[in-house]
C-alpha positions in Angstrom: -74.7 10.8 -102.8 -74.2 7.1 -103.8 -75.3 3.6 -102.7 -72.1 1.5 -101.3 -73.4 -1.1 -103.8 -72.3 0.2 -106.9 -68.4 1.0 -108.3 -70.1 5.4 -109.3 -72.7 7.5 -108.2 -73.0 8.7 -112.7 -71.2 7.1 -115.4 -71.5 8.9 -118.8 -71.2 6.7 -122.3 -70.1 9.7 -124.3 -67.6 12.7 -123.6 -69.2 15.8 -126.3 -70.8 19.1 -124.7 -73.3 16.6 -122.7 -70.8 14.2 -121.2 -67.5 16.2 -120.5 -69.4 19.3 -118.9 -72.0 16.6 -117.0 -69.1 14.7 -115.2 -67.6 18.0 -114.3 -70.5 19.1 -113.2 -71.5 15.2 -111.3 -68.1 15.9 -109.7 -68.1 18.9 -108.4 -71.4 18.0 -106.6 -69.5 14.7 -105.2 -70.6 12.1 -106.9 -68.2 9.2 -107.8 -67.9 9.9 -111.6 -66.5 7.6 -115.0 -67.0 9.1 -118.6 -67.2 6.1 -121.6 -65.7 7.5 -124.5 -64.5 5.1 -128.0 -63.5 8.2 -129.6 -61.5 10.9 -128.5 -63.0 13.0 -125.8 -64.9 16.2 -127.1 -67.0 14.5 -128.5 -68.2 15.2 -132.4 -68.0 19.7 -131.1 -64.1 19.6 -130.3 -62.7 16.3 -133.5 -65.4 16.2 -135.8 -68.1 19.5 -135.9 -68.4 22.7 -133.9 -64.0 23.2 -133.0 -62.2 21.9 -136.5 -65.0 23.5 -138.5 -64.6 27.2 -137.0 -60.6 26.7 -137.2 -60.7 25.7 -140.9 -63.5 28.7 -141.1 -61.2 31.1 -139.9 -57.8 30.5 -141.7 -60.5 30.8 -144.9 -61.1 34.3 -144.0 -58.1 35.0 -143.4 -57.6 34.3 -147.1 -60.3 35.9 -148.2 -58.9 38.8 -146.6 -55.6 39.2 -147.7 -56.9 38.9 -151.1 -59.1 41.8 -150.5 -56.7 44.0 -149.0 -56.4 46.1 -152.2 -59.7 48.0 -150.4 -57.5 48.9 -147.4 -54.3 50.0 -148.8 -52.3 46.6 -147.9 -50.8 44.8 -151.0 -49.4 41.6 -151.2 -48.3 39.3 -153.7 -48.6 36.4 -154.6 -51.4 34.9 -151.8 -52.2 31.2 -151.3 -52.8 28.5 -149.2 -51.5 25.1 -147.3 -54.4 22.6 -147.2 -52.2 20.6 -144.9 -50.7 23.4 -142.7 -54.8 24.2 -142.4 -55.1 20.8 -141.1 -52.6 20.9 -139.2 -52.9 24.0 -136.8 -57.3 22.5 -136.4 -55.4 19.5 -135.2 -53.1 21.4 -133.1 -56.0 23.3 -131.7 -58.2 20.2 -131.5 -55.2 18.4 -129.5 -55.2 21.0 -127.1 -58.6 21.5 -126.2 -58.8 17.9 -126.0 -56.0 17.7 -123.8 -57.7 20.3 -121.6 -60.7 17.8 -120.8 -58.1 14.7 -120.2 -56.7 17.6 -117.6 -60.0 18.6 -116.3 -61.2 14.7 -116.0 -57.9 14.5 -113.5 -58.3 17.2 -111.5 -61.8 16.3 -110.6 -60.8 12.4 -110.4 -63.2 12.0 -112.9 -62.5 8.4 -114.1 -62.3 7.9 -117.7 -62.5 4.4 -120.3 -61.9 4.4 -123.7 -64.4 2.5 -124.9 -67.8 1.8 -126.1 -70.2 2.4 -123.5 -73.2 -0.3 -123.9 -75.6 -0.7 -121.5 -76.3 -4.3 -119.9 -78.9 -3.5 -117.2 -80.0 -0.4 -115.4 -77.1 -0.2 -113.2 -74.2 -2.0 -115.3 -72.4 -0.6 -118.3 -69.6 -2.5 -120.4 -66.6 -0.9 -121.5 -65.3 -3.4 -123.9 -62.7 -4.6 -121.8 -64.6 -4.4 -118.1 -68.1 -4.4 -116.3 -69.1 -0.7 -114.3 -71.8 -0.4 -112.0 -73.5 2.9 -111.1 -76.1 4.6 -109.7 -77.0 6.7 -112.3 -76.3 6.4 -116.3 -76.4 9.2 -118.2 -75.9 8.9 -121.8 -74.6 11.3 -124.0 -72.9 9.7 -127.0 -74.5 12.7 -129.4 -75.3 12.1 -133.3 -73.1 11.1 -136.9 -73.8 12.3 -139.8 -77.2 11.2 -141.9 -76.9 8.7 -145.0 -78.8 10.0 -147.7 -80.0 7.0 -149.8 -79.2 7.7 -153.1 -77.0 6.0 -155.9 -73.6 6.7 -156.1 -73.5 7.9 -152.1 -70.2 5.3 -151.4 -68.8 6.5 -153.9 -64.7 8.1 -154.2 -64.7 12.1 -153.5 -68.2 11.5 -151.9 -67.8 12.9 -148.6 -69.7 13.1 -145.4 -69.0 16.4 -142.6 -66.5 14.4 -140.9 -64.8 13.4 -143.7 -64.6 16.3 -145.8 -62.6 18.0 -142.5 -59.8 15.6 -143.0 -59.3 16.4 -146.6 -55.4 17.2 -147.3 -55.8 18.7 -150.2 -57.5 21.9 -152.5 -60.5 21.1 -153.7 -61.1 23.3 -158.1 -65.2 22.2 -157.4 -67.7 21.1 -154.5 -71.3 20.0 -155.1 -72.6 20.7 -151.3 -76.4 18.6 -150.9 -77.6 20.5 -148.6 -78.2 24.2 -147.3 -78.7 24.0 -144.0 -76.3 25.1 -141.0 -73.4 22.6 -142.1 -74.1 22.8 -145.5 -73.3 27.0 -145.6 -70.8 27.0 -143.4 -69.0 24.6 -145.5 -69.9 26.7 -148.7 -68.5 29.8 -146.8 -65.0 27.7 -146.3 -64.8 26.4 -149.4 -65.8 29.7 -151.4 -63.1 31.8 -149.2 -60.5 29.6 -150.4 -60.9 30.0 -154.5 -63.5 26.1 -154.8 -66.2 26.7 -157.0 -68.7 25.4 -155.1 -72.7 24.5 -155.9 -75.1 23.8 -152.8 -78.4 21.4 -153.7 -81.0 22.2 -151.7 -84.3 20.3 -151.9 -86.3 22.9 -149.5 -87.6 25.8 -150.9 -84.8 28.7 -149.2 -81.3 28.2 -147.5 -81.2 27.7 -143.8 -84.9 27.0 -143.9 -85.4 26.7 -140.2 -84.6 30.1 -139.5 -86.0 33.6 -139.7 -87.2 34.1 -143.8 -84.7 37.0 -144.3 -81.5 35.4 -143.2 -81.5 33.1 -145.4 -82.7 35.2 -148.7 -79.9 37.8 -148.1 -77.1 34.9 -147.3 -78.2 33.6 -151.0 -77.6 37.3 -152.7 -74.4 37.4 -150.6 -72.9 34.0 -151.9 -74.0 34.2 -155.1 -72.1 37.9 -155.6 -68.8 35.7 -154.1 -70.0 33.1 -157.4 -71.8 30.4 -155.0 -74.4 28.7 -157.4 -77.4 27.8 -155.4 -80.1 25.7 -156.3 -83.9 25.3 -153.9 -86.4 22.9 -154.9 -83.2 20.8 -155.8 -83.7 16.9 -155.2 -80.9 15.0 -155.6 -81.7 11.8 -157.4 -78.1 10.1 -158.1 -74.3 10.4 -158.4 -71.9 8.2 -160.7 -68.0 8.5 -162.0 -67.7 9.3 -165.4 -64.1 10.6 -165.7 -64.8 12.6 -162.6 -67.7 12.6 -160.1 -70.6 13.5 -162.0 -74.3 14.4 -160.1 -78.0 14.8 -161.7 -80.8 16.5 -159.5 -84.8 17.6 -160.7 -84.9 21.4 -159.8 -88.8 22.2 -160.4 -89.6 19.3 -162.5 -86.1 19.7 -164.4 -83.4 17.6 -164.5 -79.7 19.1 -164.1 -76.6 17.6 -164.5 -73.5 18.9 -163.1 -69.8 18.0 -162.9 -67.5 17.9 -159.9 -64.1 17.3 -158.2 -65.7 16.4 -154.4 -69.4 15.9 -152.7 -70.2 17.1 -149.6 -73.4 15.1 -148.0 -75.0 17.5 -145.9 -78.1 16.4 -145.7 -78.6 16.2 -141.4 -77.7 14.0 -138.7 -79.1 11.4 -136.6 -78.4 9.7 -133.3 -76.1 8.2 -132.3 -77.3 4.7 -130.3 -76.2 2.1 -132.1 -74.7 -0.7 -129.9 -75.4 1.3 -127.3 -77.2 -1.2 -125.3 -77.0 -5.3 -124.3 -79.8 -8.1 -126.2 -81.6 -8.1 -123.2 -81.8 -4.2 -122.5 -83.1 -1.4 -123.8 -85.4 2.7 -123.4 -88.5 4.0 -125.0 -87.3 5.3 -128.4 -88.7 7.8 -130.8 -87.9 6.6 -134.1 -84.1 6.8 -133.2 -83.9 9.6 -131.1 -84.1 8.6 -126.8 -87.6 9.5 -125.6 -86.9 11.7 -122.2 -89.0 13.6 -119.9 -89.0 17.1 -118.6 -86.1 15.9 -116.5 -84.5 14.3 -118.9 -85.5 10.6 -117.6 -85.8 7.7 -120.2 -88.9 4.7 -118.5 -86.0 3.9 -116.4 -85.6 6.2 -113.9 -82.0 6.2 -112.8 -81.3 6.4 -115.9 -81.0 10.2 -118.2 -80.1 11.4 -121.4 -79.3 14.5 -123.0 -77.8 16.3 -126.5 -78.7 15.7 -130.5 -79.4 11.4 -129.4 -82.6 13.3 -127.5 -83.2 15.0 -131.1 -84.7 19.1 -130.2 -82.5 21.4 -130.6 -79.2 19.7 -131.8 -76.1 22.0 -130.5 -73.6 22.1 -128.4 -74.6 24.5 -126.0 -77.5 23.3 -125.4 -76.7 19.8 -125.4 -74.7 21.4 -122.3 -77.1 23.0 -120.5 -79.1 19.6 -120.9 -76.9 17.7 -118.9 -76.0 19.9 -115.9 -80.1 19.9 -115.9 -80.4 16.1 -115.3 -77.2 16.4 -112.7 -78.9 18.2 -111.0 -82.3 16.5 -111.2 -80.1 13.4 -109.7 -78.9 15.1 -106.9 -82.5 16.4 -105.9 -81.5 19.8 -107.1 -83.4 22.7 -108.9 -82.5 22.9 -113.0 -80.0 25.6 -113.5 -80.6 26.9 -116.9 -82.5 28.4 -118.7 -84.1 26.1 -121.5 -85.9 28.8 -123.1 -83.4 31.6 -124.3 -81.3 29.3 -126.2 -79.1 30.9 -129.4 -78.7 28.8 -132.6 -75.5 30.4 -134.4 -74.1 30.0 -138.3 -70.1 30.9 -138.4 -70.6 31.9 -142.4 -70.0 35.1 -143.4 -71.7 37.5 -142.7 -72.2 35.1 -139.7 -76.0 34.6 -138.1 -77.2 34.4 -134.9 -80.8 34.1 -133.4 -82.4 33.0 -130.3 -86.2 33.7 -128.9 -89.1 34.4 -130.8 -89.3 35.5 -134.4 -92.3 38.0 -135.0 -94.5 34.9 -136.9 -93.4 32.7 -133.6 -94.9 35.5 -131.4 -98.0 36.3 -133.5 -98.3 32.9 -133.7 -98.7 32.5 -130.0 -101.4 35.4 -130.0 -98.9 37.7 -129.1 -99.2 41.5 -130.1 -95.6 42.9 -130.8 -93.3 45.6 -131.8 -90.6 44.7 -134.2 -87.5 46.9 -135.4 -84.4 46.4 -137.9 -81.2 48.1 -137.7 -79.5 47.9 -141.0 -75.3 47.2 -139.9 -74.3 49.5 -143.5 -75.3 52.8 -141.0 -72.9 50.9 -138.5 -69.4 52.4 -138.3 -67.4 49.3 -136.9 -68.8 47.7 -140.0 -68.7 50.3 -143.1 -64.5 50.5 -142.0 -64.1 46.9 -141.6 -65.6 45.8 -145.0 -68.8 44.3 -144.2 -71.2 42.7 -146.3 -74.9 43.6 -145.8 -76.7 42.7 -142.4 -78.9 43.8 -139.7 -80.0 42.9 -136.6 -83.9 42.3 -135.9 -85.7 42.8 -132.3 -89.1 41.8 -131.3 -90.7 42.7 -127.9 -94.1 42.7 -126.9 -96.2 45.9 -128.4 -97.5 46.9 -124.9 -94.7 46.4 -122.1 -91.8 46.8 -124.0 -90.5 43.1 -123.5 -88.0 41.9 -125.3 -88.9 38.2 -126.7 -86.5 38.0 -129.4 -83.8 38.4 -132.2 -82.1 37.9 -135.5 -78.6 39.3 -136.3 -77.2 38.8 -139.9 -73.6 40.8 -139.8 -70.5 40.9 -137.9 -70.0 39.1 -134.9 -73.4 38.2 -134.6 -72.4 34.9 -132.3 -70.8 37.2 -129.6 -73.4 39.5 -129.4 -76.7 37.1 -129.3 -75.9 36.5 -125.6 -76.9 40.3 -124.8 -80.1 39.7 -126.3 -80.7 36.4 -125.2 -79.8 38.0 -121.1 -82.6 40.1 -121.6 -85.2 37.4 -122.4 -84.1 35.7 -119.6 -84.6 38.9 -116.9 -87.2 40.2 -118.8 -86.1 43.3 -120.1 -87.2 45.6 -122.0 -86.1 48.1 -125.2 -85.9 50.6 -122.7 -83.5 48.9 -120.7 -81.5 47.7 -123.4 -81.9 51.9 -124.0 -80.4 52.5 -121.1 -77.0 51.1 -121.2 -74.1 53.0 -123.0 -72.7 50.9 -125.4 -69.2 51.4 -126.8 -68.1 53.4 -129.9 -67.0 52.6 -132.5 -68.2 49.2 -131.8 -70.9 46.0 -134.0 -72.7 46.0 -130.5 -73.5 49.7 -130.7 -76.6 47.6 -133.8 -78.1 46.2 -130.9 -78.6 50.0 -129.0 -79.7 51.4 -132.6 -82.4 48.4 -133.3 -83.6 49.0 -129.6 -84.0 52.4 -130.5 -85.9 51.9 -133.5 -88.2 49.8 -131.5 
């Protein structure tokens, strides 16, 4: 419990998945808690990331399914979409979830301050209107889209991911700079809506931080749908000549494309601008805040979690880190297992990974066995007309203990939690094989993959 001279036990700067989850956790332990947020409650994930992207993606997938309904005996004439109405649905979902966060704040007696939190000293935060004192401070300011130092990047029609999520008119042609998670999710959205999509990726494959086979398969599927993907390609400049033009180098050869819009999706950077007063700072690693294993900065009472500290930049990781930080403030053992972090990509088909790949296990000196079940043999995949997909499992050779999984199939993002639980619990292939999976379901593929082990 706090010392009486402080206004609060915990002041949280930022109300995204790290901030609001930490605040609720702290309040439930009896800590007097305040949240300072300069935009909307919910942070990037709710307002400019996970939720709005997936809401628009859902609309786009409905449109795709209606267009392909003839394969299932469903014939609809004059199928069309209205981008303003799609945006309106997105806004409705975001508003509802944002209201829910405020309700949780009220129910847990958490004080909410709208303003840019600035740390003036180890126990003082300026909200923009008043000074708050707190025994502990948690920095959960997240990240913002990274700017590429490219000529023409500020032209009208050149968007970052935040800006493109607000676009209310259709797009005939879109060039996406970056073939990572953000770029490929937007490629899925706009291709499904009938946009001509071109992806320019500097690495030798898309989704380069994931299992190689995943990037290869997604590229094949996207190309089949008409998406043009350039890898080992570097953007040179963008200019306006009665329309936007992009020039780029592909393996030493110069290419030029005319387009209606450009999405700069080359990553994100930690949001620390204006976070510290003139007489205050914490130790940094480049643009990220440096923390120890307990998420403490070089000030033992100031913690940080989520994208602002780097590492795995995922909403659920931010929440887990923030929960463990609050546990440490209260002298408790960490409750979240940070060794089993699922990574998900909401393309079509979905992609989800957790734990080790076979190569990562081998690099760690672990002898493994692997299996790959092709989802083309899965009844639910076949009857719903899914594209090619698979489930791969990695296990210790001698014991069969599950080490990881890579999935590329329908509902992969929902199913990956089963493997995360298996890894955290030290379960083996035989444990999975002993569990009856319902038929027909996509999750049967997990059992089949375990059987192949």
